[in-house]
N, C-alpha and C positions, 0 to 999 in steps of 0.2 A: 467491379473490382476497383478499390480505391488505390491511389498512388501512395507509395511509402514516402517517408521523409527524405530518404536518399534520392528518390526519383524527383521529388519536388525541388530539392536543392540543385540537382543536375539540370533540370529544365530551366530554373531561374538563372543559373550560371550561363547556360547556353544563350538565353535571351539577352542577358547583359553583354555577353561576348559579341553577339551578332550586331547589336545596335552600336557598340563602340567601334567595331571594325568598319561598319558602313560609314560612321561619322569620320573616322580617320581617312577613309578613301576620298572624302570630300575636301581635305585640307591640301592646298597647293604647296605649302611650306610650313615648317614648324613655327611655334609661337615665339614671342619676344624673349621670355625668360628661359626658353628651352635651350638656347645656345650655351648657357652657363653649365647646365647638366651634361650636355654633349661634350663640351670641352673638358670638363672634369673627367669624364669617362675616357676620352682620348688620352689625356695626360696620365691617368692611372695605368692604361695599357702600355704606355711608353716609359713607365717607371718614374714619372715626375710627380711623386706623391705630395711633396711639400707644396709645390706650386698649385696642384689641384685642390688641396685642402684650403689653401689661402684664398681661394675664390669665396670661401666662407659659407657654402651650403653644406648641410650635413651629408656624409659620404655614402650612405648605403645605396641609395637609388643610382647614383653614377657608377658605383661598383657593380651593381647588378647589370647595368647597361654594358659596362666593360666586359663582363663575363658573357652576356648574351651576344655581344659583337662577334664572338668566335663562331656562332651558328648562323648569323644573318648576313655577314659580309658588309654591313653598313651600320655605322653608329646610329644614324637617324632611325633606321628600321628597328634596331635593337631597342632604342629608347621608347618608340611607340609600342613595340611588342611587350616589353616589360610592363608598361603602364596599362595597356589593354588587358593583359592576362591577369595581373594582380588586382586591378580595379574590378574586373569581372569576378575573380575569385573571392573578393570580399563579400559577395552576395551570400556565400555559403555560411560563414560564421555569423553574419547578420541574421540570416534565416534561423540558424540553430539557436541563437540566444533568444530571439523573439519567440520561437517555438517553445522553448523551455519555460519562459516566463508568462507568455500570453496565450499560447495555443497555436495550432497550425494555421487557422484562417487568418489571424492577425499577422503571423509571421510571413505568410505567403504574400499578403498585400504590402507589408512593409518592404520586403525584398523587391517586389515589383515596382514600387514607387522609387526605390533606389536605382534599380536597373535602368529605368527609363527617364530619370530626372535629367532635364536638358543641360543644366549647369554642370552636373557631375559627369555626364557623358562627354561634354566638351573637354573637360579637364583630363579625363581618362583616355581620350582619343588623341591626346597631344603628349609631347615629351615633358611631363610635369610630375611632381612627386605625389600628387594626391592619390593616385591609384594604389601605389605601393603603401602609402601611409595608411589608407583606410583598411587595406588588407591586414596589416599588422595590428592596427588599433582594434578592429572588430574581432580579430582572432584573440587578442588579449582579453577582450570582454568575455568571449565565449569560454576560453580556458579558465579564466578566473571563476566563472560560474561553476564549471566542472570541478575545480579545485575545492570550492566551497561544499558542493554536494557529494562528490566522490573523490576525496583527496588521494593522490598517489605521488610517489617520488618522481617517476618519469614525467608525469603531467606537470609537476612543478618545474622541471628543467625546460620543457617545451614552452611553458608560460613565460619563463624568464627570457627565453630567446625571442618570443613574439614581442614582449614589452621593450626589450632592448632594440629590436628591429624598428619599432615605432619611433623611438628616440633618435636612433641613428639615421632615420629618414627625414624627420622634421623636429624642431625644438619642442613643439607641442606634445611630442611623444613622452615627455617627462610625466604627463598626466597618466599615460598608460602604465608607467613604472609604479607610480603612486597607487593606481587602481589595483594593479596586480599584487602589490604587497599589503595594501590597506585593508581590502575586504577579507582576504583569508586570515589576516591577523585579528580582525574584529570577530570573525566566526570562531577562531581559536579561543578567544577570550570568553565568548558566550556559550560555546558548546563543550561537552566533555567526552565526545566520541572520537575515536581514532586520533588521540592527542599526539602520539609519537609520529604518526604519518603526517599529520598536519604540520607539526614543527619541522620535520625533515623536508617536506615539500616546500614550505615557506623559506627555509634556509637555502635550499637548492635554487629556488627562484632568485633569491637575492644574489647568490654566488654567480649564477649564470649571467645575470644582468651586469654585475661588476666586471666579470671576465670579458664580456663582449664590448662594453662601453669604455673600459679603461684605456685601451690604446688611443682612442679618439680623445679622451679627456687629457691624457698626457700630452698629446699634440696641442690641444687647446691651451694647456698651461705654458708650453714653450712659445706659442704664438702670442698669447696675451700677457705673459710674464707673471701669471699667478693662476691659482686654481679657479676654474670657471666651467660653466656647462656648455658654452657655445661661443663662437665668434660672431654670431648673427646680431645685427643691430637691435632687433626687437628684444632679444635676451639682455643685451647690454642696457637698454633703456629700462627694462624691468628691474635689473639689478640696481640701477641708480635710484629708481623709485623706492625700492626696498631699503636703500642705504647700504647695500653690499659693496658698491663701488662709488667712487666720487663722481658727482655730476660735473659735466663740462658745460661751459656756456654754449648755447645753441649758435650754430654758424649762420642761421637765417631765421627770421621770425616765422613761426608756424601757427596755424589756427589753434584755437583752444580745444581741450578735450571734448567739449560739447559738440563741436563740429563733427568729430569722429564718432561720437555716440549717435548722432543723426545718421551718419553713413552706416553704422551698425544696424539701426532700425530699418533703413532702406534695404540693406542686404537681406535681412530676415524676411522682409516683405517679398523681395524678388525670389528668394529661395523657397518660399511657400507658394510658388507658381503665382506670383503677384496677388497673394492673399487668398487664393482659391482653397488652400489647405486650412486656413485659420478657423472657419466655422466648424469644419470636421474635427479639428484638433480639440476644440472646446467640448464638442459632444463626446469625443473619445476620452478626454480627461475625466468627464463626469461618469462615463460608463465604466472606467477602470477603478473607481473607488471600491475599496473592500476586496480587491482581487489578490491580496496577499503581499508579503514583504518583498517578493521578487521585483515588483515595480520600482521600489526604492533603489534596489541594486541597478536595475536597467537604466533608469533616468538619472542616476547620480553622475554617470559619465558625461552625457551631453550637457547637463546643467553646469557641472564643474567646468567643462570646456568653455561654454559661453561666458561664465563668470570670469575665467582666466583671460579671455580675450578682452572683455570689458575693462578689467584691471590694467592690462597692458596698454590700452588706449589712453590711459592717463599720461603716459610718458612717451609712447611710440607714435609718432605722427603719420600713421598710414593705416588705411583700412580698405580691404577688398573682400568681395564675396567669397573668395577662395578660403579665407580664414574660417568660414562658418559651414562649409559644405559637409564636413564629417558630423558635427553635432546635429545639423538639420536632417541628415540622412537617418540618424538614430531616432530623432523625434518624429520621423515618418510613422512610427508605431502608433502615435496618437491619431494621426490621420487615418490609418488603417482601422484602428479601433472605432473611430467615429463613423466610418463607412459601414462597418459591420453592425454598429448600433442602429443606424438608420435602416439597414436591411431587416434587422430583427423587428423593429417597430412596424415596418411595412408588412412583414409576414404576419404579425399579430392582427393588424387591421384588415388586411386583404389576403387571408390564407388561401383562398381558392382562385385568386386571380391568375389566369394563364399567362398574362403579360409580365408578371412580376420578375421571373428569372431573366427575361430579356432586358428589362429596365435596369436591374442590378448589374448585369453584365455590361450594359452600355455605360453606366455610371463609372464602373471600374475602368473601362476603356478610355473614357474621356478624361478622367482625373489622373490615371496612372500612366497611360501609354501615349495618348495624343500629344502631350507637351514635348515628347522627344523629337517630334518633327522639326522643332526649332534647331536641334543639333544636327539634323540630317540635311545639311546644305553645303553647297560649294563655297569655300571661304578662302580668303587671302590670295585670290588670283591676282589682285593688284600688286602683290609683293613679289611676283615672278621676275621683277627687275632686280631684286637683291642679288641673286647669283650672278647676273650680268655685271653688276657693280663690283662684286668681289673679284671676278675674273679680271676686270680692268685694273683694279687696284694692284693685283698681284703681277699683272703684265707690265704695268707702267713703271714700277720701281721696286725697291726692296720690300720684303714682307714686313708689315707693321709689327712691332713688338707688342703693342697694345693699342686699343682703339677706344673711342668714346662716342656717345650719341644715342639717340632713341632707336636707331635702326640696328638692333643688336644682332640680328641674324647675319648681317654682313660680316661682323667681327668673327663669328664662329666659322663662316665659310672661308675666311682668310686665315683661320688657325690662330687667331689672336684673342686674348682676353679683352672683355669689354668693361669699361668703368662707367659709372654714372657721370652725367655731364657736369662740368664746372659751371658756376653761376656768374663768374666775372673773369676778366683777363688775368688777374693774379692767380686765380684757381687753375686756369689753363696752363700758365707758366709752371705752377707746382706739379700739375699732372705730367707735363712733358719732362720735367727734371727728376721727379721722384718715382713716378709710375711708368715712365717711358712710353707715354701715349704719343704715337706718331701720326694718328689720323683721326679726324672727326667726321662722322657720317650722319646725314639726315636726309629726309625725303621732302618732296614738294608739299606733302600734308603738313609738315612742320612750318612751312613758310607762312601758313595762315594760323595754324593752331598754336605755334610757339614762336611767333614773330620776334619777340624780344630776344629770345635765346639765339635765334638764327642771326639776327643783326649783331649781337655780341660776338658770335663766331666770325662773322664776315669783317668786322672791324678790328679784330684782334691782330696786333703786330707780330705775334708769335706764329701765326698760321698763314699759309699761302692762299692764293686765290681759289675760290671754289671751282671744282670740276664737275660738270653735269654728265650724268649717265642716263641714257634713254633705253628702256627695256622694250619688251614686246608691246604691241598696241593695247591700250587699256590699263597699263601698269603705271605705277608711280615713278616719276623721275627721282633719281637719287643724286645727292651732291656729297662730295667729300673734300676736305681740306687737310693737306698734310702739314705737319709741323716744319718750321724752317730750321 
């Protein structure tokens, strides 16, 4: 008896959920950026909406954490739970889309590669936006396909909600909205079947998107003083590159775009499991020639995504592997197709070999599952001194109104917003006066890795002498300096 698509999707979801849960259990404390989302969630729960939104991350993920907090009793646990659940849930729409376009074998391997990808597992097992974002992005892709093949009004409404959810989670979700509207519109122009249903579904998709994102866009208008899509610096940089907003003189010299293009290539290399996917992707690309127009639909999303990141790097001086995890997960379909093409070639050459199924299974295990071992490790135990430092800061004096420094977890544990570090004494003075930064925190790791920054802090006349905090054995020493 063969398994149904429903059972395959359920099994893949369960595998993804299990590996993410185990990875989360190995984390001693949440990650650096996680404190921003957790603080937004706490402030949403306490009704401090304007202050939460001013942290400038898109609001849906913190809002989901805030809602889940009612069931978990802990904001940190709620953040991890939302990330793990939605990151695992994204396996289902990914499987469904690949199943519709390429068939079940390719879809199963694509979802398996996604479920056990170490970089993706790392992100989904932490308090980060990627799990929720991939869920809404992949759901948008699946529902867009369904709207093209079997349009309906109710499906149009759900598609609009998914696309809006992607945008309200991360700025890159704007691609999901364009995808959800663009492909059905193209089909409407090219086909003559179910025209009324297609028009109504497309109109409802647009309406739902507008209704869901408009409250946030109105807030962005009030925050930035004009209509805009986001307060995020990456979006502002892109607007400046497009000429939508006026360019400001850079505060400090940054590397040329070529430097960040190099980081882009390195990120692609790492996300293909250090190049292990690349030969298989080439074979898969060749094997998919002539498989129908569905492949153009499927690959248009990851290719547009990668192109958008490359364009943004012209003006936004920052690049991280996180930016590419979603499109590379989708491109895992090429790796899956390449593996199946090799299996088919082996079957033609050695049809009677008894060892062939075992070899194919071993290859799937090595390529798709074994890399996840990297994510199943105990990590950040050296950061267990951060809660100790937070308690000492709170016990020693007044609660900081805001904090700065590379140890952002301490800021959240103190219930304070964390700002990026200033580059000079004048910047510190401005942060103290304008942003009410009362405390600068760093660790012994920064004494060597960011020696110039630490020396600048310690010589600043606006800051007091550094206070050293020692945590449990084997953890980092933490230092903090209060403003005078």
